[in-house]
C-alpha positions as CSV (number, residue, x, y, z in Angstrom):
1,X,22.6,-30.7,-1.2
2,X,24.7,-26.9,0.3
3,X,22.5,-24.8,2.3
4,X,21.9,-22.3,-0.7
5,X,20.3,-25.0,-2.8
6,X,18.3,-26.1,0.7
7,X,17.2,-22.3,1.2
8,X,16.0,-22.3,-2.9
9,X,14.0,-25.2,-2.4
10,X,12.3,-24.5,1.0
11,X,11.3,-21.3,-1.5
12,X,9.8,-22.9,-4.1
13,X,8.1,-25.1,-1.6
14,X,7.4,-22.4,0.7
15,X,5.5,-20.5,-2.4
16,X,3.9,-24.0,-4.0
17,X,2.2,-24.6,-1.0
18,X,0.6,-21.2,-0.6
19,X,-2.8,-21.9,-0.5
20,X,-4.2,-18.3,0.3
21,X,-4.6,-16.0,-2.9
22,X,-3.0,-11.8,-2.0
23,X,-2.4,-9.1,-3.8
24,X,1.1,-7.6,-3.1
25,X,-0.1,-4.6,-1.2
26,X,-1.9,-6.8,1.1
27,X,2.0,-7.4,2.9
28,X,2.2,-3.3,2.7
29,X,2.3,-1.8,6.4
30,X,4.0,-2.2,9.8
31,X,4.3,-5.2,11.6
32,X,5.4,-6.8,15.2
33,X,6.4,-10.0,16.4
34,X,3.3,-11.3,17.9
35,X,5.3,-14.0,19.7
36,X,9.1,-14.0,21.7
37,X,10.6,-16.3,19.4
38,X,14.1,-17.5,18.3
39,X,13.9,-15.6,14.8
40,X,15.5,-11.8,16.6
41,X,12.8,-10.2,14.3
42,X,11.1,-7.4,16.5
43,X,9.5,-5.0,14.1
44,X,9.5,-5.3,10.1
45,X,8.2,-2.3,7.8
46,X,7.4,-3.5,4.4
47,X,6.7,-0.9,1.5
48,X,6.3,-0.8,-2.3
49,X,9.6,-1.1,-5.0
50,X,8.0,-1.7,-7.6
51,X,6.1,-4.2,-9.4
52,X,6.5,-7.9,-8.2
53,X,9.1,-5.7,-5.9
54,X,8.5,-4.4,-1.9
55,X,11.3,-3.1,0.7
56,X,11.5,-5.0,4.2
57,X,13.4,-3.3,6.9
58,X,13.6,-4.8,9.9
59,X,14.2,-4.2,13.2
60,X,15.7,-6.8,15.9
61,X,15.0,-7.8,19.6
62,X,18.3,-6.7,20.6
63,X,19.1,-5.1,24.5
64,X,18.1,-2.9,25.6
65,X,17.4,-1.5,22.2
66,X,16.0,-2.6,19.0
67,X,18.8,-2.8,16.4
68,X,18.3,-2.0,12.5
69,X,19.1,-4.7,10.2
70,X,18.7,-2.3,7.1
71,X,16.5,-2.6,4.5
72,X,16.4,-5.0,1.9
73,X,14.3,-5.4,-2.0
74,X,12.3,-8.5,-1.5
75,X,11.1,-10.7,-4.2
76,X,7.4,-11.3,-4.4
77,X,6.3,-14.7,-5.5
78,X,2.8,-16.1,-7.2
79,X,1.0,-19.3,-6.7
80,X,2.0,-20.1,-10.9
81,X,3.3,-19.2,-13.8
82,X,0.4,-17.6,-15.0
83,X,-1.5,-16.0,-11.8
84,X,-0.7,-12.0,-11.5
85,X,-1.4,-12.2,-7.4
86,X,1.5,-12.6,-5.0
87,X,0.7,-15.1,-2.6
88,X,4.2,-15.3,-0.6
89,X,7.4,-13.0,-0.2
90,X,11.6,-13.7,0.3
91,X,14.0,-11.5,1.7
92,X,17.2,-11.9,2.5
93,X,19.8,-10.4,5.7
94,X,22.8,-10.7,6.1
95,X,24.3,-9.8,10.2
96,X,27.7,-10.2,9.9
97,X,27.3,-13.5,12.1
98,X,24.3,-15.5,10.3
99,X,22.5,-15.2,6.8
100,X,18.9,-15.2,7.1
101,X,16.3,-16.0,4.8
102,X,12.9,-14.8,5.5
103,X,9.7,-16.0,4.0
104,X,6.0,-14.0,4.3
105,X,2.6,-14.9,3.7
106,X,-0.3,-14.2,4.3
107,X,-2.7,-15.7,6.6
108,X,-6.2,-15.5,6.9
109,X,-6.9,-13.6,10.1
110,X,-4.9,-10.8,8.6
111,X,-1.3,-11.8,10.4
112,X,1.5,-12.6,8.4
113,X,3.1,-15.8,8.3
114,X,7.2,-16.3,8.5
115,X,9.8,-19.3,7.9
116,X,13.3,-18.2,8.8
117,X,16.3,-19.8,8.0
118,X,19.4,-18.9,9.4
119,X,22.4,-20.1,8.6
120,X,25.6,-19.5,10.7
121,X,28.5,-17.7,8.9
122,X,30.8,-17.3,12.5
123,X,32.4,-20.5,12.6
124,X,30.4,-21.0,16.4
125,X,29.7,-24.7,15.5
126,X,26.1,-23.4,15.9
127,X,23.4,-25.5,13.9
128,X,21.5,-24.0,11.6
129,X,17.9,-23.9,11.6
130,X,14.7,-23.2,10.6
131,X,11.7,-21.8,12.5
132,X,8.1,-20.2,11.9
133,X,6.4,-17.3,13.5
134,X,3.7,-15.0,12.9
135,X,3.5,-11.1,12.3
136,X,0.7,-8.6,13.4
137,X,-0.2,-5.1,11.8
138,X,0.8,-2.6,14.5
139,X,0.2,1.3,14.2
140,X,4.2,1.8,15.3
141,X,5.4,2.9,11.9
142,X,9.2,2.7,11.2
143,X,11.6,5.1,8.8
144,X,12.7,4.5,5.4
145,X,16.0,6.3,6.2
146,X,18.9,6.3,8.9
147,X,17.9,9.8,10.1
148,X,15.1,8.8,12.7
149,X,14.9,9.7,16.6
150,X,14.0,7.1,19.5
151,X,14.3,8.8,22.9
152,X,14.4,6.4,25.7
153,X,11.2,6.7,27.9
154,X,8.7,8.9,25.4
155,X,5.4,6.5,24.3
156,X,6.6,7.4,20.5
157,X,7.7,4.9,17.9
158,X,9.8,5.5,14.8
159,X,8.6,8.4,13.3
160,X,6.4,9.4,16.4
161,X,3.8,6.5,15.9
162,X,2.1,5.1,18.5
163,X,3.8,1.8,20.6
164,X,-0.2,0.4,20.6
165,X,-1.9,-0.6,17.4
166,X,-4.6,1.6,18.3
167,X,-4.7,4.9,16.3
168,X,-5.5,7.9,18.9
169,X,-8.3,10.5,18.2
170,X,-6.5,14.1,16.8
171,X,-7.3,17.4,18.0
172,X,-9.4,19.4,15.6
173,X,-10.7,22.7,15.3
174,X,-13.7,23.1,12.9
175,X,-15.7,25.8,11.7
176,X,-19.4,24.2,10.1
177,X,-20.7,26.1,7.3
178,X,-24.2,25.5,5.0
179,X,-22.4,24.1,1.6
180,X,-25.5,24.7,-0.2
181,X,-24.7,28.6,0.2
182,X,-21.3,28.6,-0.9
183,X,-20.7,30.5,-4.2
184,X,-18.0,32.6,-5.8
185,X,-17.7,36.0,-5.3
186,X,-15.6,38.7,-7.5
187,X,-13.3,40.5,-5.2
188,X,-11.1,43.2,-8.0
189,X,-9.1,41.1,-9.5
190,X,-9.6,37.8,-8.6
191,X,-12.3,35.4,-6.6
192,X,-13.1,34.1,-3.5
193,X,-15.6,31.4,-2.1
194,X,-18.3,32.5,0.9
195,X,-21.4,30.4,2.4
196,X,-22.8,33.3,4.4
197,X,-20.9,35.7,6.4
198,X,-18.3,33.0,6.0
199,X,-15.0,33.0,3.9
200,X,-14.1,29.5,2.7
201,X,-11.3,30.5,0.4
202,X,-10.0,33.8,-1.0
203,X,-7.9,35.5,-3.3
204,X,-8.0,33.0,-6.1
205,X,-6.7,34.5,-9.1
206,X,-8.3,32.8,-11.8
207,X,-12.0,32.0,-12.3
208,X,-11.7,28.5,-13.4
209,X,-9.6,27.9,-9.9
210,X,-12.5,29.4,-8.2
211,X,-15.4,26.9,-10.2
212,X,-13.0,24.2,-9.0
213,X,-13.1,25.1,-5.7
214,X,-17.2,25.4,-5.5
215,X,-17.4,22.2,-7.9
216,X,-15.3,20.4,-5.0
217,X,-17.0,21.6,-2.2
218,X,-20.4,20.6,-3.7
219,X,-19.2,17.1,-4.9
220,X,-17.8,16.1,-1.3
221,X,-20.5,18.1,0.1
222,X,-17.9,19.3,2.6
223,X,-19.6,21.3,5.5
224,X,-16.9,21.7,7.8
225,X,-13.3,23.3,7.6
226,X,-10.6,22.0,10.0
227,X,-7.3,22.0,11.1
228,X,-5.8,19.7,13.4
229,X,-3.9,20.1,16.3
230,X,-1.3,23.2,15.7
231,X,-0.6,22.7,11.8
232,X,-1.9,25.4,10.1
233,X,-2.9,23.6,6.8
234,X,-6.7,23.8,6.2
235,X,-8.6,20.5,5.4
236,X,-12.5,20.0,4.9
237,X,-14.9,16.6,6.0
238,X,-18.4,16.1,5.6
239,X,-19.7,16.0,8.6
240,X,-17.8,13.5,11.3
241,X,-16.2,12.1,7.4
242,X,-13.8,13.0,5.3
243,X,-13.9,12.7,1.3
244,X,-13.9,9.7,-0.2
245,X,-13.7,8.7,-3.8
246,X,-11.7,10.5,-6.5
247,X,-13.6,12.7,-8.4
248,X,-13.4,13.5,-12.1
249,X,-10.1,15.8,-13.0
250,X,-8.9,15.7,-9.4
251,X,-5.1,16.5,-8.9
252,X,-3.7,13.7,-5.9
253,X,-1.3,12.3,-5.1
254,X,-1.4,8.4,-3.8
255,X,0.3,7.1,-0.6
256,X,0.0,4.2,2.0
257,X,-1.2,5.7,5.6
258,X,0.1,2.2,6.8
259,X,3.7,2.8,5.8
260,X,3.5,6.8,5.7
261,X,5.4,8.3,9.0
262,X,7.3,11.3,10.3
263,X,11.0,11.6,9.6
264,X,13.6,14.1,10.2
265,X,15.3,14.8,6.5
266,X,17.8,17.8,6.1
267,X,16.7,18.8,9.8
268,X,13.3,19.1,8.6
269,X,10.4,17.3,9.8
270,X,8.8,15.8,6.7
271,X,5.7,13.0,6.2
272,X,6.4,10.5,4.1
273,X,6.1,7.3,2.7
274,X,8.7,5.6,0.9
275,X,10.8,8.0,-1.4
276,X,7.8,10.4,-1.8
277,X,7.2,13.1,0.7
278,X,3.5,14.2,1.4
279,X,4.0,17.3,4.0
280,X,6.8,19.2,5.2
281,X,6.6,21.4,8.7
282,X,10.5,22.7,8.3
283,X,12.0,22.3,12.2
284,X,8.0,22.3,13.5
285,X,7.8,18.4,14.5
286,X,4.5,18.5,16.6
287,X,3.2,19.9,13.5
288,X,4.0,16.6,11.7
289,X,2.8,14.9,14.4
290,X,-0.3,16.4,14.4
291,X,-1.3,15.9,10.7
292,X,0.3,11.7,11.0
293,X,-2.2,11.4,13.5
294,X,-5.0,12.7,11.3
295,X,-3.7,10.3,8.4
296,X,-3.5,7.5,10.9
297,X,-7.1,7.8,12.6
298,X,-9.2,8.3,9.4
299,X,-6.7,6.0,7.1
300,X,-6.2,8.9,4.9
301,X,-4.4,7.8,1.5
302,X,-4.6,10.3,-0.7
303,X,-4.1,14.0,-0.7
304,X,-5.8,16.3,-3.2
305,X,-5.3,19.6,-4.9
306,X,-6.6,22.4,-6.9
307,X,-4.0,24.6,-9.1
308,X,-0.6,23.1,-8.1
309,X,2.2,24.1,-7.3
310,X,0.9,26.8,-5.4
311,X,-2.8,25.3,-4.4
312,X,-5.8,27.4,-3.6
313,X,-7.4,24.2,-2.0
314,X,-6.1,21.2,-0.5
315,X,-8.1,18.1,0.6
316,X,-7.9,14.6,2.2
317,X,-9.9,11.3,0.7
318,X,-9.9,8.3,2.9
319,X,-10.8,4.5,1.7
């Protein structure tokens, strides 16, 4: 049988033998090789690409620095024709000297089990081989595009993520207020939301927007108005927690905190997830890093607004 036939057969067998049922979202995120194996894989980023497809970017274990294998679209496979739950993924990479077919399957321990089928195409006479390994989750996020920085000696990863899997507590500055005292106050042609002597939101031009801001504060019982690091943007908390659950009629942008990262695009630092950008900080990387630390520490997965495109209030949701 031809090598391509062997690979196709292995994919089919791999999918049929997948015991655990998993939704495709369980594959999303950033992964690192848990073992020093022969796969050549150091880090893997898996992000949505629509339907049963995902985008897979791999960084190889090259020396002295990791090498970018590029990004490809991977196919998701279910355990049966009638099932809508994805249990495995398949992605193909061509390094120039070898073709690699990589199969991913979720383990019960929350890791990804991989099988790597390597076919040498450089005429070296080396034997094609099949190996297995495992990937574990990491907070070290990778870039979507080619524009990224990873300076030697810095304790930052792709897009500014930390090397370790732990998310560091962000530097927050918060002002407490009594949500029960929050009220709308008309000031000339506009409105403001205040609680006692504290102005929470000012210069709201539309009474309906002011009502929506007040309803949001009351719904989530926000009692702290905060900012993180040097980032100017305001966000809201209830005690030590972020809000959870989308309130009715809320205008929100959902994203995956595991794949959100800081990226230098067009000379501007942005927080992005896939093709979607979440925030733009111009040339100030420190502000982007501050917001990214907030997203990762609280596992934020949605940014919500009152009255876009010039919102009078922005708040975040956590899962």
